[in-house]
Phi, psi and omega in degrees: 000329176301331178299320177301313180297320177299313181295322177293325177293319176296323177297325175297322176294325176295316178300319179298315178297322178295322179298317178299311182299317179294319178300315181289326176297321178297315177300320181295320181288325184282313183220010177069014185255033182289156175273097184298325179295317178297319176297318178298314180299318181294316179293319178299316176301310182297328179276336186245318186297312182299327178298324179278321190267329186225328185298322179294333177280322184286324187307307179291332177293313181292324177299313180291325176300316179296328178287322183278330178228091186301340179295344180264350187300313181291324180298318181289320177299316179296319178300316180296318178298316180296319180301316179297317178297318181294325176296316177303311180301314178302318177296319177297315179298320178298317178298319180296319178297321177296320176298315179300319181296334176262018178061029172275135184289124176237127179302118186301318182293325177293314179297311181304312181300313181295319180295318178296318178297320180294314180300311181298317179299315179295316178300318180297320181299308185290330175294317177299316181293313184288329187254345179240300190288309183293319176296326179289320176300318178300324179289317189277322189278145176269166176307324178298324177299312182297321177297320178299313179300315180297318179297319179296319176298316177298322180282337184079022179232156177290152179290157180292157177298151179296151180270000000 
């Protein structure tokens, strides 16, 4: 169960980074005076930190959730597809920010639209995880499941499939 609290805490950090990105995007839209380095750092964090800190922990939890409650299987597959698309979009946004920092012309409306979709998509991901998937996992999984997940995290390997 401590894993759920850890993941929710990580999601809080993701929300904070999204808030920073959104604040700077608003400044960019209003007067073009955004802190591009701050935006870059927030995007870099969002694209790289969760993969290291939480996605490897979430994957086996969500896989087992889909096995135990088939009604979540499609939702989890969609979540994974969306996550991959968000990483691609985030990398593209990072490239655009780097171009802007080097005074390369990037169409503002294209960047703004893409950044808003990225922010909205990331927010939807953590909301789904925090309000649908993790609560359902808490209901379904036994202490032995959580011990397996924790042991796998310590080993750096996925837990064995359920028996």
